[in-house]
C-alpha positions as CSV (number, residue, x, y, z in Angstrom):
1,M,-0.3,-0.1,0.0
2,P,1.6,3.6,-0.7
3,S,2.9,6.0,1.6
4,T,1.5,9.7,1.5
5,S,3.4,12.5,-0.4
6,I,5.4,15.1,1.6
7,R,2.7,17.4,3.4
8,S,2.4,21.1,2.5
9,T,2.8,23.7,5.3
10,S,1.4,26.6,4.1
11,A,0.2,29.6,5.4
12,G,-3.3,28.6,5.1
13,A,-3.1,25.1,6.2
14,E,-1.4,26.6,9.3
15,A,-3.5,28.6,10.1
16,A,-6.7,26.0,9.9
17,R,-4.7,24.3,12.3
18,Y,-4.9,26.9,14.7
19,A,-8.5,27.6,14.2
20,L,-9.1,24.1,14.5
21,L,-7.0,23.7,18.0
22,R,-9.0,26.7,19.5
23,R,-12.1,25.2,18.7
24,L,-11.1,21.6,20.3
25,A,-9.6,23.3,23.3
26,P,-12.6,23.1,25.4
27,S,-13.4,19.4,24.7
28,M,-9.2,18.8,25.5
29,R,-10.0,20.9,28.6
30,H,-12.6,18.3,29.4
31,H,-10.4,15.5,28.5
32,L,-7.7,16.7,31.0
33,V,-9.4,17.2,33.9
34,V,-11.9,14.3,34.0
35,N,-9.6,12.0,35.6
36,L,-7.9,14.6,38.1
37,Q,-11.4,15.3,39.6
38,P,-12.1,12.5,41.3
39,I,-8.4,12.3,43.2
40,G,-9.5,15.1,45.5
41,M,-12.7,13.6,46.5
42,I,-11.1,10.3,47.1
43,Y,-8.2,12.0,49.0
44,E,-10.7,13.7,51.5
45,V,-12.3,10.0,51.9
46,M,-8.6,8.8,52.7
47,D,-7.9,11.9,55.3
48,R,-10.8,11.1,57.1
49,R,-10.4,7.5,57.2
50,L,-6.6,7.8,58.5
51,R,-8.0,10.1,61.6
52,A,-9.9,8.0,62.3
53,A,-9.6,6.4,65.9
54,E,-8.8,3.0,64.7
55,V,-7.5,2.9,60.6
56,D,-9.2,0.6,58.1
57,V,-6.0,-0.1,56.4
58,P,-7.4,-2.1,54.0
59,A,-10.3,0.7,52.9
60,V,-7.1,3.1,52.8
61,Q,-4.7,0.6,50.6
62,Q,-8.2,0.7,48.2
63,S,-8.1,4.3,47.9
64,A,-4.8,4.7,47.2
65,Q,-4.7,2.2,44.7
66,K,-7.5,4.2,43.3
67,I,-5.7,7.6,43.1
68,Q,-2.7,5.5,41.6
69,G,-5.2,4.2,38.7
70,F,-6.8,8.3,38.2
71,A,-2.9,9.7,38.0
72,R,-2.2,7.3,35.3
73,A,-5.2,7.8,33.5
74,A,-4.5,11.6,33.6
75,L,-1.0,11.2,32.6
76,D,-2.3,9.5,29.5
77,S,-4.7,11.9,28.9
78,C,-2.2,14.3,29.1
79,T,-0.2,13.1,26.5
80,D,-2.6,12.4,24.4
81,V,-3.8,16.2,24.3
82,V,0.1,16.6,23.4
83,S,-0.2,14.5,20.7
84,W,-3.2,16.4,19.2
85,I,-1.1,19.5,19.7
86,A,2.0,18.2,18.4
87,P,1.6,14.8,16.3
88,D,4.0,12.6,15.6
89,D,3.9,12.0,11.9
90,R,5.1,8.4,12.4
91,H,2.2,7.4,14.0
92,L,-0.1,5.2,12.3
93,S,-4.2,4.2,13.0
94,T,-7.0,2.2,11.9
95,V,-9.9,4.1,10.2
96,H,-12.1,2.6,13.0
97,D,-9.6,3.7,16.1
98,G,-9.1,7.5,14.3
99,A,-12.8,7.9,13.9
100,K,-13.4,6.5,17.3
101,E,-10.7,9.0,18.7
102,C,-12.3,12.3,17.2
103,A,-15.9,11.0,18.4
104,S,-14.9,10.7,21.6
105,L,-13.5,13.7,21.9
106,L,-16.3,15.9,20.6
107,A,-19.4,14.2,21.4
108,S,-19.9,15.9,24.5
109,S,-19.6,19.3,23.0
110,L,-21.3,18.5,20.2
111,G,-24.2,17.0,22.3
112,F,-24.4,20.1,24.0
113,R,-24.5,22.1,20.9
114,G,-27.7,19.7,20.0
115,Y,-26.1,17.2,17.6
116,G,-26.2,13.6,18.3
117,L,-23.1,11.7,16.9
118,R,-22.8,8.0,16.3
119,S,-20.4,5.8,14.5
120,E,-21.1,3.1,12.4
121,I,-17.4,2.4,11.0
122,D,-16.7,-1.2,11.1
123,A,-13.2,-2.6,11.4
124,L,-11.2,-2.0,8.0
125,E,-7.8,-3.5,6.8
126,G,-4.8,-1.0,6.5
127,K,-3.5,2.3,8.0
128,V,-3.9,5.8,7.8
129,R,-1.9,9.0,9.2
130,R,-3.1,9.3,12.8
131,A,-2.9,13.2,12.2
132,A,-4.3,13.1,9.2
133,I,-7.4,11.6,10.5
134,R,-7.7,13.7,13.3
135,N,-6.8,16.9,11.5
136,V,-9.5,16.2,8.6
137,L,-12.1,14.5,10.4
138,S,-12.8,16.8,13.6
139,A,-12.3,19.8,11.5
140,S,-15.1,18.3,9.0
141,L,-17.6,17.5,11.7
142,L,-17.0,20.9,13.2
143,H,-17.5,22.5,10.0
144,A,-20.4,20.4,9.1
145,T,-22.4,21.6,12.7
146,D,-21.3,25.2,12.2
147,E,-23.1,25.1,8.6
148,L,-26.7,22.8,9.7
149,P,-28.3,24.0,12.5
150,P,-29.5,21.8,15.5
151,P,-31.1,19.6,16.0
152,A,-29.6,17.1,14.2
153,E,-27.9,13.6,14.0
154,I,-24.3,12.9,12.6
155,V,-23.6,9.6,11.5
156,L,-20.3,8.4,10.2
157,K,-19.6,5.2,8.0
158,A,-16.3,4.2,6.3
159,Q,-15.4,1.7,3.0
160,A,-12.5,0.8,1.6
161,Q,-11.9,1.5,-1.7
162,G,-8.4,1.4,-3.9
163,E,-5.9,2.9,-2.5
164,G,-7.6,4.2,0.4
165,A,-10.6,4.5,2.7
166,W,-13.2,6.7,2.5
167,V,-15.4,8.0,5.4
168,D,-18.6,9.3,4.8
169,I,-20.3,12.3,7.2
170,E,-23.7,12.2,7.0
171,L,-26.1,15.1,8.6
172,R,-29.4,14.3,9.1
173,P,-32.1,16.7,10.6
174,G,-33.6,15.9,13.7
175,T,-36.6,16.7,16.0
176,G,-34.7,16.5,19.6
177,D,-33.4,19.2,21.7
178,K,-31.8,22.5,20.0
179,G,-28.6,22.2,22.5
180,F,-28.0,25.1,25.1
181,A,-23.6,25.8,24.6
182,H,-22.2,26.7,21.5
183,E,-18.6,26.4,21.0
184,A,-16.9,29.7,22.4
185,G,-13.7,31.6,22.3
186,Y,-13.2,31.2,17.9
187,R,-14.7,31.4,14.6
188,Q,-16.0,28.4,12.8
189,I,-14.3,26.0,10.9
190,S,-15.0,27.1,7.6
191,W,-14.9,24.8,4.1
192,S,-11.7,26.5,3.2
193,D,-10.5,25.3,6.3
194,V,-11.2,21.5,6.0
195,Q,-9.7,22.0,2.2
196,A,-6.4,23.5,3.5
197,L,-5.9,20.6,6.3
198,A,-7.0,17.7,3.9
199,E,-4.1,19.3,1.5
200,A,-1.6,19.3,4.0
201,D,-2.6,15.5,5.3
202,G,-2.8,14.4,1.7
203,V,-6.7,13.8,2.1
204,E,-9.2,14.2,-0.4
205,V,-12.4,15.8,0.7
206,M,-15.6,16.5,-1.2
207,R,-19.1,17.8,-1.0
208,E,-22.4,16.1,-1.8
209,G,-24.8,18.4,-1.0
210,A,-25.6,20.3,2.2
211,E,-26.0,17.1,4.6
212,R,-22.6,14.8,3.1
213,L,-19.1,15.1,3.4
214,R,-16.6,12.6,1.9
215,L,-13.2,12.1,2.9
216,M,-10.4,9.6,1.6
217,F,-7.8,8.5,3.8
218,P,-4.7,6.8,1.8
219,W,-3.7,3.9,2.7
220,V,0.1,4.1,4.4
221,A,2.3,1.3,4.7
222,A,3.2,0.2,8.2
């Protein structure tokens, strides 16, 4: 399977990456703190147990193990967020795993904005660049939801075809809650941003009407 070509570092692509990271920042912040918050609560429980007249040693040990588990998960989250900001181009991913990463990061914020996100992507043979699917798919999801008012449902599908994998983003108008929160702090992701990121990462993108985007990620030899 062929590898991708040398990627562009145009000003447009860099501006698009910056805009994307600014839009992803609230989701990244949540991703970072979700495993840190329980540590403080567990510490308070441990402190009370240690101050008791008779210390329940097994219970304290159990709490210490929980803290260790959350600390390790928090460290993994920090490493993961750094890899979004400064990706290693050598890292590859399956389409299924890459789409799952994007969906996991964005699902909560999209839900607050009135968009349901569902992935119907099954396991496909072959690997793609992890940074490419993260950048282009997440930017496409944000662009699509910036363009289509809520409520709506987003469905991800994929199929292997020739030298790559096509990922389809389908937007279906819904009848549920319109949401109550919007991405704050930065501008919308435009179609030109998606195109610039796609060109830089060697990805083909196209729009089929207002409610379908198609992304083609080339296979990369492991």
